[in-house]
N, C-alpha and C positions, 0 to 999 in steps of 0.2 A: 524290325525290318526283315523283309524276305529277300534272300539272295539266291541266285541261280548260278551254278558253275558250269561252264561249257568246257569241253575237252580242250585243254591248252589255251583257253581264252580268259579274258577278264570277267568279272562278275557282271551280270546283266542287271540293269544299272543299279548301283548301290543306293541311289537316291529315292527309289520307290519304297514307300512305307507300306506296311501290310494292308491297312484299310484303303489306301489309294489303289493298290494293286487289285484288291477284291472289288473295288468299285469299277475299275476298268473291265474286269472280267464280266460283270453283269451289265455293262453299258451296251445298248443296242445302237450300232452305227448304221443300220440299214436306212437308206434314203439320204445319207450324207454324201457329198462329193468326196472322192478318195483324196487322201492327203497329198500335198504337193511333193513330187519326187522326180528324180531322173537317175536311171540306172543303165548299164550296158551289159548285155549278156556276154558270155564267154566267146560267142561267135561274132561279136561286134555290133549287134543290133541295139540301138538306143531306144529305150522305152521311157516315156514320161506321161504326164497327164494329158497332153495333146494327143498322144498316140492311143489313148484309151477310147477316145471319141470315135464312134462308128464301129467299134469292135466289142464283143463280149470277152472279158478278160478273166482268166483264172490265175490268181496269184497265190503261191504256196511259199511258206517260210519254214526253214529247217536248219539244222546244223549237224555235223558229223556225229557228235556224241549223244544225240537225242534218239533214244530207242523208239519212241512213239513216231518220230519222223521217219525212221527207217522202215517201220512196219507198214507205211502207206505207199512206199515207192512203187511197188508192183502195180497197185491200183492207179497211181498217178500216171505211170507209163501207159496203162490201158486208156485212161481218160484222154491223154494227149494224142495217142494213136487214133482214137475214135473220131476226134474232131479236127486234127491238124490240117486236113485238106480244105476246110471251110475258111474262106478268106475273111470272114467276119469274126473269127475266133483267134484269140492269142492266149498263150500260156507262158507264164514266167515263174520260175522257182528262184527264191532269193535265200542266200546263205551268207554268213559272215566268216566262214572258214577260210583258211589260208589258200591262196592260189597254188602254193607248192604241193599241198596234200590233195587238192580236188581231183586232178586227173586220175590218180589211183582209186580214189573213192568212187568216182563216177563209173569207172570201169568195173569195179568190184560189185556195184549194185545195178549195173547196166542201165543207168539213168539216160533216158532218151529225150527228155524234154529240155527246153532252153533253161539255162541257169545263169543267174547274175550273182556275182560275188561283190559284196560291199565290205569295205574295210572297217567301218564304224559300227560296232555292235549296238550302240545307242540309236543309230539310224535304222537298223533292222527292227529294233524294238518300237520305234516311232511308226515305221511303215506298217508293222503288223498290228497296229492300234493297241499296243501293250497287252496283247492277248497271250503271249508266250509262244511256245513251239511244241508241236507244229501248229500253224495257223493257216487256214484256207480262206481266201476272200474272192468273191465273185463280184465283178464290177460290170454294170450294164453298158449299153452302147452310148450312154450319155455321160459316162465317167462317174456314175453314182453307185455306191455300194449297195448291191442287192442282198448280199449275205456275207457275214464275217463270223467265223467260228473256229474254236480250237478242236472241234471234232475231226477225227481222222477219217480219210476216205478208206472204206473197207468193204467187206462183203455183206455187212449187216447194218442195221440201224440200232441205235441205243444211246445211252447217256454220253458215251465218248466217241461214238461212231456215226457216220452217215454213209449210206450205201452208195457204191459206184453207180448203180442203176438210178438212184434219186438225183445224184449230181449230174449225170448225163441228161436226164429228163429236164432238169432245171436249166442246164446250159442250152439244150436244144430249144426249149421254150423261149428263152431270151433271144437266141439267134433268129428265131422266126418273127420276133416283134420288130416293128419299124421304128 
């Protein structure tokens, strides 16, 4: 069994067996409807499957103790800042960290994008398609997964990275589709 420890959190989920986990990593979810969900951002905005329709949505999953997650925050701020004025775009970042520690963490890393905190780590795991952390998902205007990946948004492309330039190009292309 593979187990993941998050800073001061329980194991992500103990029930995942190694071969099941590796199968999820290689599964392509592109073209599937995004999983049913309902979350509320820290500023009170409710987001669910219905609110995905008509918007291109970038969903990011992270937690405080994830160094890979932290490494993409600056590029995620840039992505959000580049597209936030487009009414057909929405961005939500999802974490399972404690509401008590989030304000200081958000300030420390100058996170400017909307964040939703969910209490159940297994729900975060389900919503990120069991890909792990960080995970980035782009959902098209029909609520269908265009791309789901564990690649981090960075300055370059590679095995573990996708460039901010390529993400912006993809998002803008989807935003221009009817």
